[in-house]
Backbone as CSV, one residue per row, in Angstrom:
resi,resn,N_x,N_y,N_z,CA_x,CA_y,CA_z,C_x,C_y,C_z
1,MET,14.583,-14.692,-71.283,14.731,-13.251,-71.335,13.404,-12.549,-71.046
2,GLY,12.306,-13.140,-71.447,11.002,-12.528,-71.258,10.611,-12.408,-69.799
3,ARG,10.921,-13.427,-69.006,10.547,-13.389,-67.590,11.330,-12.324,-66.826
4,SER,12.587,-12.211,-67.091,13.386,-11.221,-66.372,12.982,-9.803,-66.770
5,LEU,12.650,-9.600,-68.028,12.194,-8.286,-68.475,10.855,-7.941,-67.827
6,SER,9.958,-8.910,-67.728,8.682,-8.684,-67.071,8.878,-8.365,-65.592
7,PHE,9.796,-9.070,-64.949,10.082,-8.809,-63.538,10.592,-7.388,-63.338
8,ILE,11.515,-6.964,-64.174,12.087,-5.620,-64.058,11.010,-4.560,-64.309
9,ALA,10.176,-4.776,-65.309,9.099,-3.828,-65.603,8.117,-3.753,-64.432
10,GLY,7.751,-4.891,-63.861,6.844,-4.913,-62.719,7.439,-4.227,-61.504
11,ALA,8.709,-4.456,-61.262,9.381,-3.813,-60.138,9.429,-2.296,-60.331
12,ALA,9.689,-1.852,-61.551,9.739,-0.412,-61.837,8.369,0.225,-61.625
13,ILE,7.324,-0.439,-62.076,5.967,0.085,-61.887,5.633,0.137,-60.397
14,GLY,6.022,-0.874,-59.649,5.796,-0.886,-58.212,6.510,0.238,-57.495
15,VAL,7.732,0.515,-57.888,8.496,1.608,-57.289,7.832,2.942,-57.589
16,MET,7.377,3.141,-58.816,6.715,4.399,-59.172,5.413,4.575,-58.394
17,ALA,4.621,3.517,-58.278,3.360,3.601,-57.538,3.622,3.912,-56.068
18,THR,4.622,3.295,-55.488,4.966,3.546,-54.091,5.436,4.978,-53.889
19,THR,6.186,5.500,-54.838,6.662,6.877,-54.746,5.501,7.856,-54.762
20,VAL,4.542,7.638,-55.649,3.377,8.526,-55.732,2.573,8.469,-54.435
21,LEU,2.325,7.278,-53.912,1.572,7.151,-52.666,2.312,7.792,-51.489
22,ALA,3.612,7.614,-51.426,4.389,8.218,-50.345,4.331,9.741,-50.429
23,TYR,4.334,10.281,-51.636,4.238,11.733,-51.799,2.881,12.243,-51.345
24,LEU,1.814,11.560,-51.731,0.468,12.014,-51.391,0.142,11.849,-49.911
25,LEU,0.574,10.779,-49.320,0.205,10.495,-47.936,1.252,10.921,-46.922
26,GLY,2.399,11.290,-47.388,3.478,11.665,-46.479,3.410,13.127,-46.098
27,PRO,4.245,13.532,-45.152,4.252,14.923,-44.698,4.973,15.836,-45.688
28,ALA,4.666,17.101,-45.597,5.385,18.087,-46.398,6.793,18.248,-45.827
29,ARG,7.694,18.848,-46.573,9.084,18.967,-46.142,9.225,19.775,-44.858
30,GLU,8.432,20.824,-44.695,8.562,21.694,-43.531,7.688,21.244,-42.366
31,ALA,7.088,20.077,-42.450,6.153,19.621,-41.417,6.879,19.312,-40.115
32,HIS,6.257,19.723,-39.040,6.753,19.401,-37.700,5.768,18.422,-37.089
33,PHE,6.267,17.408,-36.477,5.414,16.377,-35.923,4.957,16.781,-34.521
34,ASP,3.892,17.536,-34.479,3.289,17.919,-33.208,1.771,17.858,-33.383
35,GLU,1.040,18.504,-32.500,-0.417,18.410,-32.565,-1.003,19.108,-33.786
36,ARG,-0.226,19.938,-34.451,-0.711,20.642,-35.633,-0.372,19.927,-36.942
37,TYR,0.274,18.760,-36.869,0.709,18.050,-38.064,-0.481,17.582,-38.890
38,ARG,-0.394,17.781,-40.196,-1.388,17.258,-41.123,-0.683,16.910,-42.425
39,SER,-1.067,15.800,-43.013,-0.493,15.423,-44.298,-1.204,16.189,-45.411
40,ARG,-0.686,16.083,-46.613,-1.330,16.718,-47.762,-2.748,16.169,-47.939
41,TRP,-2.896,14.868,-47.700,-4.197,14.221,-47.857,-5.195,14.817,-46.864
42,ASP,-4.789,14.977,-45.612,-5.662,15.568,-44.603,-6.049,16.990,-44.985
43,GLN,-5.100,17.749,-45.483,-5.365,19.127,-45.904,-6.357,19.147,-47.069
44,ALA,-6.178,18.251,-48.032,-7.091,18.194,-49.175,-8.497,17.810,-48.727
45,LEU,-8.619,16.875,-47.800,-9.935,16.488,-47.296,-10.615,17.644,-46.577
46,GLU,-9.866,18.365,-45.769,-10.453,19.497,-45.055,-10.880,20.597,-46.028
47,ASP,-10.061,20.877,-47.031,-10.417,21.882,-48.034,-11.685,21.474,-48.784
48,GLY,-11.799,20.192,-49.093,-12.992,19.704,-49.785,-14.235,19.826,-48.931
49,LYS,-14.136,19.504,-47.654,-15.282,19.633,-46.749,-15.711,21.084,-46.604
50,GLN,-14.741,21.980,-46.527,-15.058,23.404,-46.417,-15.748,23.905,-47.687
51,ALA,-15.255,23.504,-48.848,-15.867,23.912,-50.108,-17.280,23.350,-50.231
52,ALA,-17.491,22.115,-49.783,-18.821,21.514,-49.832,-19.784,22.254,-48.919
53,ALA,-19.329,22.662,-47.744,-20.187,23.406,-46.820,-20.564,24.764,-47.407
54,GLU,-19.617,25.450,-48.021,-19.902,26.743,-48.643,-20.888,26.584,-49.801
55,HIS,-20.716,25.523,-50.575,-21.611,25.262,-51.700,-23.022,24.944,-51.191
56,GLU,-23.104,24.201,-50.088,-24.408,23.863,-49.522,-25.142,25.115,-49.061
57,VAL,-24.428,26.048,-48.445,-25.046,27.304,-48.013,-25.595,28.059,-49.215
58,ALA,-24.830,28.123,-50.283,-25.285,28.826,-51.490,-26.519,28.146,-52.090
59,LEU,-26.529,26.822,-52.124,-27.681,26.111,-52.665,-28.925,26.300,-51.795
60,ARG,-28.748,26.319,-50.479,-29.892,26.546,-49.586,-30.458,27.952,-49.776
61,GLN,-29.597,28.927,-50.005,-30.074,30.283,-50.274,-30.852,30.336,-51.585
62,GLN,-30.365,29.643,-52.599,-31.088,29.591,-53.881,-32.443,28.930,-53.717
63,LEU,-32.515,27.859,-52.922,-33.767,27.164,-52.686,-34.750,28.054,-51.950
64,ALA,-34.277,28.776,-50.948,-35.152,29.679,-50.198,-35.690,30.777,-51.105
65,THR,-34.849,31.283,-51.993,-35.284,32.312,-52.935,-36.309,31.752,-53.908
66,ALA,-36.101,30.538,-54.373,-37.021,29.929,-55.338,-38.362,29.587,-54.701
67,LYS,-38.396,29.312,-53.404,-39.641,28.964,-52.716,-40.512,30.173,-52.404
68,GLN,-39.943,31.373,-52.438,-40.722,32.568,-52.123,-41.795,32.757,-53.190
69,PRO,-43.026,33.058,-52.760,-44.104,33.244,-53.747,-43.847,34.508,-54.563
70,ARG,-44.165,34.414,-55.819,-43.994,35.550,-56.718,-45.348,36.280,-56.858
71,LEU,-45.290,37.568,-56.805,-46.504,38.343,-56.942,-46.819,38.570,-58.412
72,PRO,-48.093,38.403,-58.786,-48.436,38.674,-60.193,-48.355,40.174,-60.489
73,ILE,-48.007,40.464,-61.696,-47.841,41.879,-62.101,-49.145,42.442,-62.560
């Protein structure tokens, strides 16, 4: 009884993991397969790159401000 229960539990975990991966890497429901197609994963990667670029610009501005010499009062 123990082996069959372990098999069923393992199969259930495998099905759940596959479902999650298919959701993350698969297309959205309204997706059209043409040159504009992107999966959720691709969209998340692009959003992350854009946010990183914006953050880098802000940090470079802070660095430039911090490097400016301060005049004594």
